[in-house]
N, C-alpha and C positions, 0 to 999 in steps of 0.2 A: 553540831552541824545541821544546817537547814535541809530537812529531808521530808518529802511528802510521798505518801503511799496511796494509791488508788486501786480499788477492787471492782470487779464486775458485779453489779447488783443482781443480775438475773440468776446467777448460780445459787444464791441463797433461796430464792423462790422455788427453784427446782428441788433443792434439798427438802424444803418444807412440804412440797407436793408429794415426793416419794416417801418421806417419813410418815405423812398422814395416810398415804395409801397402804404402807406396811402395817400400821396400827389398825386400819380398817380391815385389812386382810386377816389379821390375827383375830380380831373381834368376830368376823364372819366365819372363822375356822376354814379358810381357803387352804388349798394344798400347800404343804410345807415348802415345796420347791418354789412356788410362786412367792411366798413370803420371803424366802432367802434371796431370790432374785431382786425383788423390790427393795429389800433392805440393803443389798449390795449397791444398787443404784443410788439409794439415799446417801450411803457412805461415800460413794464416788463424788456425788454433787457437793457434799460437805468438804471433802478434801480439795476439790476444784475451787470452791469458794474462797479458801484461804491461800491456795497455791497461785492462782492466776492473779497477778497484780502488776502494776506499773509504779516504778519508783523514780522520782525526780529529785535530783540534787543539783547544787550549783555547778558541779564539774562533769556530771554524767546522767545518763538515762538508762534504766534497766527495766526489762520486760520479762516476767517470770510466767511460764506456762507449765502445764504438767509434762514433765520429761525433758524440758530444755529451758534455757534462758538466753536472752540477747542483752548484752551489757556493753555499753560504749560511752566514749566521751562525746561531748557536744560537737567537738571539731570533726568527728566522723559522720555527723548527720548532714547529708547533702541537701535534702529538700523534704517538703510535705507533699504527699500525693495519694492517689488511689492505690491500695494494696490488697492482695488476696488475704482474707481472714476466714479460714475454714471454707464454707460453701458460699460466702458472700464477699462483696468488696467493701472495704472500709477505708476511711481516711487515716493515714499514718505517716510515720517517719521513714524515709528511705535513706539507707546508709551508703557511704562511699565504699567501705570495706566490710565484709561479713564480721560479725561479732558474736557468733553462736557458741554456746556452751551446752553440750548434751549430757544428760545424766547417764551413767553407765548402763542402767537398766534399759534405756531406750536407744542405745547406740546403734542398733541394727535397723531402726525404723527409718526408711528412706525419705519419707515426706518431710521429716524434721530438717533434713539437710538443706532444704530449699527455704527455710524460714529465717536464716541468719542475717539477712540484709534489710529486714523490715520490722517496725514496731507499731502495732495498731494503737490508735488514739480514740477513735469514735466508738470502740467497744467499751470504753470506760466512761465516757461522757458523750452522749449523742451530739450535742451542740458544744463540743469541747472548746472551740475557738473563743467563745464568749464566757467560758466558765473559769473557775479557779485553776483548772488544769491548763487552759490556754494562757492564762496570765503567768503561770510558772514557767511555761516554755518560752514565752515572750521575754521574760526576765533573763533567762540563761542562754537563749539562742535567738536573739532578735533578727539575725541574718535570715532565718527561715521565713519570716513574715515580710521581708523586703521583696521577696520573689512572688508574693501572692497578689 
């Protein structure tokens, strides 16, 4: 099956930063609580780096985030537009119907319930339209570009 996976590049950089900070803190013999805190942040960034991803296949698009995922067929993608992505606005896919799947551990987190109808694209590639990501989407959902 033709399947492409895209990861957010910034997460790896954050992991390296926190890991280096933890090693530096150990070297300087800083308080153990600080070392534990920074190490936990490094582990969280490492986990996020592999968890947060966008998967493109001929029949569907899937967005995986820590605690939830949005998985849908191309037929359910209504358009491309500006969407909320954390504290910023990003360009992404807007769905006709929600396609949210929440991990059991995060089922009580209210803000996740608002994420089921959007899939960010520009978080994975800044100029995604002219990138390989844009070409993949054009191949499987050309109707989205007829509206642009």
